[in-house]
N, C-alpha and C positions, 0 to 999 in steps of 0.2 A: 329645760332650757328654751327660752324665747328666739324664734327666728326673726331676723330680720331681714325686711327686701331694700337690697341697692340697688343702684342701677347707674347706667356707665354714664358721667357727668358730658364723655368729649363725646360720645355718640351723639348725647342729646343735644348739645352745642352744634354739632355740622352737623345734624338732622336740622335743627331751627334756622341755621343761616343756608342751608339747601331748600328748605320748604320754603324761603321766602324770597329766594331769586324766582325758583319754578312760579311762586303767586306770581312776582313783577312780571315773568316771562307770558305767563298766560294773558297777563292784565293788560299789556304790550301789545299782545294778538289780539284780544278781544276791541280792546278802544283805541288804540295805535298811540297809545301815549307811555312814555317809559318813566317811572318811577312819578308816579302819579301822586301816591301816599307819601312817598318822604317830602315832594313840593308842598303837599299841601300841609303834611304836620311841620314844616318848617315856616311856613304862612304864618298859619295858625297862631303858632305859640311864638311867632315874630323871633325866634333864633336860628332862621337860615336854614339852608337847604341842606348844608353839613349836615347839622343835628338834625334834620328832620331823615338820611339816610340811617344815621345813628341810631334814633329813638325807634325806628321802624326793625331792623334789622334783629336791634336788643329785643323786641317787643317778639319778633317770631324767635330767638332763643328763649327766652322765656318761659312763650308758650309749651313750648318743647321738650323743658326741663320741666315743668308743670304736667305736663302729659305725661314725660317717663315716670314719674312719682306715683302717678296715681294709676297707673295703665292698669297694675295686675288686679286692681278692686273693681274694675270696669266689667262688664258683661260680654257678651259674645266670641266668637271666633278673633285671636292674634291680627289679623288682617283686619278684622271689623272696627275694632276700638278706636284706633289713629281717624277713623271718618263717621263714627258716631262724636268721639270728643270737640273734633275741628267742627260739624254740623249744630252742634251745639253752644258752641262757643260762637260761631258766627251770628244765631239767632238771638242769643242773648247781649253778647258783647257790641255786634255790629247792627245786627237788623232792631232791635229793642232801646239802644244806649247810643254809640258812635254817630252816625247816621244823623236820628232824631236830634240830637245833640250840634248836629253842622246846618241842622236847618232842611234835611234831605226826608226828612219824614221818616214814619215806622218802614224799615226795610230797604230805604232808598227810594220809595215809589215817588214822592216828590220831585226828584230828580230824571227817573227814566222808568217806566213800568219794568224795564230788564234790568233793572239793580240789582233786585233780590235775586235773580240767576246769576249774573257775573258776580256778585260776591261770593256766593257759594261755591261755584265754578272755581274762582282764584282758590279759594281756602280748601274744597277738593284735593286739587293741584297740591297745595302746603303738605298734606299729609303723605302723601307719599313717599316722601322721606322719613317720617315718621314709620310707617308701617316696615320700611328696608333696612332700617339704621338699628334705630330705637330698641325693633323685636327681632332683629335678623340672628339672634345667637337661639333663640327656644322658637323658631317659627319652622314647622316643618313643611314640605312641599305638599302636605296630605291637607294644610289646612289655609291653603292659598288659593 
C-alpha cells in the first residue's frame, strides 16, 4: 500500500499571507518604505498598485504552498527547512533573476551594497510562519 504525503492547504495559505506581511513589515523597518514591492510590481507591469498588492501576496502564498508540498523531502531539522528553502529561493529567484531583471545587478548590488542583506533578512522574516504554522503539528519542542 502506497503512502501519500498531504499538507494542510489552509495552514499554507495563512502562513504565506502572514509571512508576506512580516516581509513587508521588516522591509518598512529597514527601508522606511511601506509596500515597496507591490508598488514596484504595479509600476513595472503597468497594472497599478492594487495588482501589485494582489501579485505580491499571491506570490507569498504560492511559495508557502510550494514549501508545504516539498518540506517533507528537505533535509535538516523541521525548524531549519523553511530557512533553507527561503534562503535558496532568495538566491536563485531574487538575487540571480528578479534583481538583475530590474536592472539592479546580481543580488541588487548596483542599487546598494546592502541589498543582498536586506533581501535575505526580509525573506528570513517570511520564513517564521512557515516554521510555526506549516510545521506546527509535527514540530516538537526538542527540535526548536
